[in-house]
C-alpha positions as CSV (number, residue, x, y, z in Angstrom):
1,N,49.5,136.2,90.7
2,I,52.9,135.4,91.4
3,E,55.4,133.6,89.2
4,K,58.2,132.7,91.8
5,Y,61.4,132.5,89.7
6,A,64.3,131.2,91.9
7,D,66.6,134.6,91.2
8,R,63.9,137.0,91.6
9,S,61.4,135.6,93.9
10,P,59.1,138.5,95.9
11,S,59.9,138.7,99.2
12,K,58.8,135.9,101.7
13,P,56.2,136.3,104.4
14,S,56.5,134.6,107.5
15,V,55.5,131.1,107.2
16,E,55.5,128.8,110.3
17,D,54.8,125.6,108.9
18,K,58.0,125.2,106.7
19,N,55.6,121.7,105.5
20,S,52.7,123.3,104.5
21,V,52.0,124.2,100.9
22,E,52.4,128.1,101.7
23,G,55.9,127.1,103.3
24,L,57.0,125.2,100.5
25,F,55.8,127.3,97.8
26,W,58.1,130.6,99.5
27,E,60.9,128.1,100.3
28,H,61.4,126.4,96.3
29,D,63.7,127.0,94.1
30,G,64.3,125.7,91.0
31,T,61.4,125.9,88.0
32,I,58.6,128.1,88.1
33,V,55.8,127.4,90.3
34,H,53.0,129.4,88.8
35,K,49.5,129.7,91.6
36,W,47.9,132.4,93.3
37,H,49.5,132.9,96.5
38,H,46.1,133.3,98.2
39,Y,45.2,129.9,96.8
40,L,48.3,128.3,99.2
41,P,46.1,128.7,102.4
42,V,43.1,127.1,100.8
43,Y,45.1,124.2,99.4
44,E,46.6,123.5,102.6
45,R,42.9,123.5,104.8
46,F,41.9,121.0,102.0
47,L,45.3,118.6,101.4
48,N,46.9,118.3,104.6
49,K,45.0,115.2,105.7
50,H,46.4,113.7,102.4
51,K,50.4,114.7,103.1
52,A,52.6,112.0,102.9
53,A,50.4,109.4,102.3
54,P,50.1,107.2,99.2
55,V,47.6,109.5,97.1
56,K,46.6,110.0,93.7
57,F,46.9,113.5,92.4
58,L,46.3,115.2,88.9
59,E,47.1,118.5,88.0
60,I,46.0,119.5,84.4
61,G,48.0,122.3,83.5
62,V,51.8,121.6,83.9
63,S,53.0,125.0,82.6
64,K,57.0,125.7,83.9
65,G,56.6,122.4,85.7
66,G,57.0,124.0,89.3
67,S,54.0,123.1,90.9
68,L,54.8,119.2,90.2
69,S,58.1,119.4,92.1
70,L,55.9,121.4,95.0
71,W,53.1,118.8,95.2
72,R,56.3,116.1,95.1
73,K,57.4,117.8,98.2
74,Y,54.3,118.2,100.0
75,F,52.6,114.7,99.3
76,G,55.7,112.6,99.4
77,P,57.6,109.8,97.9
78,D,54.7,107.7,98.2
79,A,52.3,109.7,96.2
80,T,51.1,108.8,92.8
81,I,51.5,112.6,90.7
82,Y,50.7,113.1,87.4
83,G,50.5,116.6,85.1
84,V,49.0,116.9,81.6
85,D,49.1,120.0,79.2
86,I,48.5,120.3,75.9
87,D,52.3,121.9,75.5
88,P,54.5,119.1,74.0
89,R,57.0,121.1,75.9
90,C,56.0,120.0,79.2
91,E,57.5,116.8,77.9
92,E,61.0,117.9,79.6
93,Y,59.2,117.4,83.1
94,D,58.0,114.0,82.8
95,G,59.5,111.6,85.2
96,V,61.3,114.6,87.2
97,D,58.7,114.6,90.2
98,A,55.8,114.0,88.5
99,Q,54.4,111.4,85.0
100,V,53.2,114.3,82.4
101,R,51.1,113.3,80.0
102,I,50.5,115.7,76.9
103,G,47.1,115.6,75.3
104,S,43.9,117.9,75.5
105,Q,42.1,118.3,79.0
106,D,38.4,117.9,76.4
107,N,40.0,114.6,75.2
108,V,37.7,112.5,77.3
109,N,39.6,109.3,76.3
110,F,43.2,110.9,76.7
111,M,41.9,112.0,80.1
112,S,39.9,108.6,81.2
113,G,43.3,106.8,80.0
114,V,45.4,109.1,81.8
115,V,43.1,108.4,85.4
116,E,43.2,104.4,84.5
117,E,46.7,104.8,84.2
118,M,47.5,106.6,87.8
119,G,45.5,103.7,89.4
120,G,42.7,106.3,89.8
121,V,42.5,109.7,91.4
122,D,42.2,111.1,94.7
123,I,42.8,114.8,94.0
124,V,42.2,116.7,91.1
125,V,43.4,120.5,90.5
126,D,42.4,121.6,86.9
127,D,45.1,124.8,86.1
128,G,44.4,124.0,82.6
129,S,43.2,126.0,79.8
130,H,40.5,128.2,81.6
131,I,37.8,127.6,78.9
132,S,34.2,126.9,80.3
133,K,33.8,123.9,78.0
134,H,37.3,122.3,78.6
135,I,36.4,122.5,82.5
136,R,32.8,120.6,81.9
137,S,34.5,118.1,80.1
138,T,37.4,117.3,82.3
139,F,34.9,117.5,85.3
140,N,32.3,115.5,83.7
141,T,35.1,112.5,82.7
142,I,37.0,112.6,85.4
143,F,34.8,113.3,88.6
144,P,33.0,110.0,88.4
145,L,36.6,108.0,88.5
146,M,37.2,109.5,91.6
147,N,38.0,107.2,94.3
148,D,35.9,107.8,97.7
149,G,36.1,111.0,99.7
150,G,38.0,112.8,96.7
151,I,38.6,116.5,95.9
152,Y,38.3,118.2,93.1
153,I,39.8,122.0,92.8
154,V,39.3,124.0,90.0
155,E,41.4,127.0,89.4
156,D,40.9,130.5,88.5
157,L,37.4,130.4,88.0
158,H,37.3,134.2,87.5
159,A,38.0,133.0,84.1
160,A,34.1,131.8,83.5
161,Y,33.6,135.6,83.3
162,W,35.2,136.5,80.5
163,P,33.6,135.4,76.9
164,K,36.9,135.0,75.4
165,F,37.0,131.8,77.6
166,G,33.3,131.0,76.9
167,G,31.6,132.6,79.7
168,G,30.2,135.8,80.7
169,Y,28.4,137.2,83.4
170,Q,25.3,135.2,84.0
171,S,26.2,133.1,81.0
172,S,24.4,129.5,80.8
173,K,27.7,128.5,79.1
174,S,30.0,129.5,82.0
175,F,31.3,126.7,83.7
176,L,29.9,128.6,86.5
177,S,26.3,128.2,85.8
178,D,27.7,124.1,86.1
179,I,28.1,124.7,89.7
180,S,25.0,126.4,90.3
181,Q,23.2,123.5,88.9
182,M,25.2,120.7,91.2
183,Y,24.2,123.0,94.1
184,D,20.3,123.2,93.0
185,D,20.3,119.4,92.8
186,M,22.3,118.8,96.1
């Protein structure tokens, strides 16, 4: 896990494509981007086809605001980018590189209202509370509202194994049990 600070970033690996998610991450200067660096090539693989397109992107969990800047650089000026966070301090990032809305990810009316305000959603990155019941509520609310061909990413699913996040090994309350059921249903 790397929080990239402008004044003390880890040494940069050699990245061929400076416009890839990874290249933009390592070149980022400014607000903190809090991402596990091994996610970056995965993002590139699945999100590359949406670069420089009028994509509608929603990130749950604004944190220090840096990832919204990263996504703006990656998707370009025609993208509709929103961030959602429960922390009112994140409101300072509203209108900088994205629109930020303050509310809980497990509030069905709030989340569906954000998607409606966006005019739909193509890509969701859930990096919010990591609490299984919140992930489940958000997924159940947003997934049916997604545009055809949409991409839904949930970060940090390792937390689904932790009881304090509403999960546990082979727990039926863990969001991983929901994923298992989805596989079975398919």
